[in-house]
C-alpha positions as CSV (number, residue, x, y, z in Angstrom):
1,M,24.4,-12.8,-1.2
2,F,20.9,-11.4,-0.8
3,V,19.4,-14.1,-2.9
4,S,20.7,-16.9,-0.8
5,S,20.0,-15.1,2.5
6,F,16.5,-14.2,1.5
7,A,15.6,-17.6,0.1
8,V,17.0,-19.4,3.2
9,S,15.2,-16.9,5.5
10,V,11.9,-17.4,3.9
11,F,12.3,-21.2,4.0
12,G,13.4,-21.2,7.6
13,L,10.6,-18.9,8.8
14,A,7.8,-20.5,6.8
15,A,8.7,-24.2,6.9
16,I,10.9,-24.7,10.0
17,I,10.0,-22.1,12.5
18,R,6.4,-21.9,11.2
19,A,5.9,-18.3,12.0
20,D,2.2,-17.2,11.5
21,N,3.2,-14.3,9.3
22,W,6.8,-14.8,8.4
23,W,7.0,-11.4,6.7
24,E,6.4,-9.6,10.0
25,P,9.5,-7.5,11.0
26,R,9.8,-9.2,14.4
27,Y,10.5,-12.5,12.7
28,S,12.1,-11.5,9.4
29,I,14.5,-8.7,10.4
30,P,16.5,-10.7,13.0
31,V,16.7,-13.9,10.9
32,L,17.6,-12.1,7.7
33,G,20.1,-9.9,9.5
34,M,21.9,-12.9,11.0
35,L,21.9,-14.6,7.6
36,L,23.1,-11.6,5.7
37,G,26.0,-10.9,8.1
38,N,27.3,-14.4,8.0
39,T,26.7,-14.9,4.3
40,M,28.6,-11.7,3.5
41,T,31.6,-13.1,5.2
42,A,31.4,-16.5,3.5
43,V,30.9,-15.0,0.1
44,A,33.7,-12.5,0.5
45,L,36.2,-15.2,1.7
46,S,35.2,-17.7,-1.1
47,L,35.5,-15.1,-3.8
48,D,38.8,-13.8,-2.5
49,R,40.2,-17.3,-2.2
50,F,39.0,-18.1,-5.7
51,T,40.6,-15.1,-7.4
52,T,43.8,-15.6,-5.5
53,Y,44.0,-19.3,-6.4
54,V,43.2,-18.7,-10.1
55,W,45.9,-16.0,-10.3
56,E,48.5,-18.1,-8.5
57,R,47.7,-21.3,-10.4
58,R,47.1,-19.8,-13.9
59,E,49.9,-21.8,-15.5
60,I,48.5,-25.1,-14.0
61,I,45.0,-24.2,-15.3
62,E,46.3,-23.4,-18.8
63,A,48.3,-26.7,-18.8
64,K,45.2,-28.7,-17.9
65,L,43.3,-26.9,-20.7
66,L,46.1,-27.8,-23.2
67,L,45.9,-31.4,-22.1
68,G,42.2,-31.5,-23.0
69,H,40.5,-30.9,-19.7
70,T,37.4,-28.8,-19.6
71,S,37.2,-25.5,-17.8
72,K,35.3,-27.3,-15.0
73,E,37.9,-30.0,-14.6
74,A,40.7,-27.4,-14.6
75,L,39.1,-25.5,-11.8
76,N,37.8,-28.5,-9.7
77,T,40.3,-28.3,-6.8
78,I,40.2,-24.5,-6.8
79,L,36.4,-24.5,-6.5
80,R,36.6,-27.0,-3.6
81,D,39.3,-25.1,-1.8
82,S,37.5,-21.8,-2.3
83,L,34.2,-23.1,-0.9
84,R,36.1,-24.7,2.1
85,A,37.7,-21.4,2.9
86,G,34.4,-19.5,2.8
87,L,32.6,-22.0,5.0
88,M,35.4,-22.5,7.6
89,P,34.2,-19.6,9.9
90,V,30.7,-20.9,10.0
91,I,31.8,-24.5,10.7
92,N,34.2,-23.2,13.4
93,S,31.4,-21.2,15.0
94,M,29.0,-24.1,15.0
95,A,31.7,-26.3,16.6
96,I,32.1,-24.1,19.6
97,A,28.6,-22.8,20.1
98,G,27.3,-23.7,23.5
99,I,30.6,-25.0,24.7
100,V,32.9,-22.0,24.6
101,S,30.5,-19.3,23.7
102,L,26.8,-18.7,24.0
103,P,25.4,-17.3,20.8
104,G,23.5,-14.0,21.0
105,M,20.1,-15.3,20.0
106,M,20.2,-18.1,22.6
107,T,21.4,-15.7,25.3
108,G,18.7,-13.2,24.4
109,Q,15.9,-15.8,24.6
110,I,17.1,-17.0,28.0
111,L,17.4,-13.5,29.4
112,A,13.8,-12.8,28.1
113,G,12.5,-15.7,30.2
114,N,12.1,-18.4,27.6
115,S,13.0,-22.0,28.4
116,P,16.7,-22.9,27.8
117,N,15.6,-25.9,25.8
118,D,13.6,-23.7,23.4
119,A,16.5,-21.3,23.2
120,V,18.9,-24.1,22.2
121,R,16.4,-25.4,19.6
122,Y,16.0,-22.0,18.0
123,Q,19.8,-21.5,18.0
124,I,20.4,-24.8,16.3
125,V,17.8,-23.9,13.6
126,I,19.5,-20.6,13.1
127,W,23.0,-22.1,12.8
128,L,21.7,-24.6,10.3
129,L,20.0,-21.8,8.3
130,I,23.2,-19.7,8.5
131,A,25.2,-22.7,7.2
132,A,22.8,-23.3,4.4
133,G,22.7,-19.6,3.4
134,C,26.5,-19.4,3.5
135,G,26.9,-22.6,1.5
136,F,24.3,-21.5,-1.1
137,G,25.8,-18.0,-1.4
138,S,29.3,-19.2,-1.7
139,I,28.5,-21.8,-4.3
140,L,26.6,-19.2,-6.4
141,V,29.4,-16.6,-6.3
142,V,32.2,-19.1,-7.0
143,K,30.3,-20.6,-9.9
144,M,29.6,-17.2,-11.4
145,A,33.2,-16.2,-11.0
146,A,34.3,-19.5,-12.6
147,N,32.1,-18.8,-15.6
148,R,33.6,-15.3,-15.8
149,V,37.3,-16.3,-16.0
150,F,36.7,-18.3,-19.2
151,D,35.4,-17.0,-22.5
152,E,33.1,-18.8,-24.9
153,R,36.0,-20.8,-26.4
154,Q,37.1,-22.1,-22.9
155,R,40.2,-19.9,-22.8
156,L,41.4,-18.6,-19.4
157,R,40.8,-14.9,-19.2
158,I,42.9,-13.8,-16.3
159,D,42.5,-10.2,-17.3
160,R,38.9,-10.4,-16.1
161,I,40.2,-10.9,-12.5
162,Y,43.4,-8.8,-12.4
163,K,44.6,-6.1,-14.6
164,V,47.8,-7.5,-16.2
């Protein structure tokens, strides 16, 4: 969670926003805070959905393994569905931003006297950074969990998720 949020924050502040000193607290704390909050939700939802799907579909996974599929092939749909579940809140928030709700950063900039055009531009950049951070974090945690549920001989180890 922190790795994806920090990497995307540094990239956004240094390359996109082009802050003079991206490490200054007035730049880094708000951006990193927004990214961490949203990434935490995406990572938690993705991991929860992954463990639930593996538990519910353990017989299907084992059948695919018996038929000669690799562990990656056996988990392909579960990985996709888990990532979709983790990214759904971010996608929904991006879909309604500016139409139904005014995001906090944009509202704060307008109230501080900045141009609405600049506020919208910054908000779009922040939403794209949040989406990238959530996607990166969700992919990392689901891939790590996928590696954890199989042992070195490509056997499903459901006991590593739930106590059976």
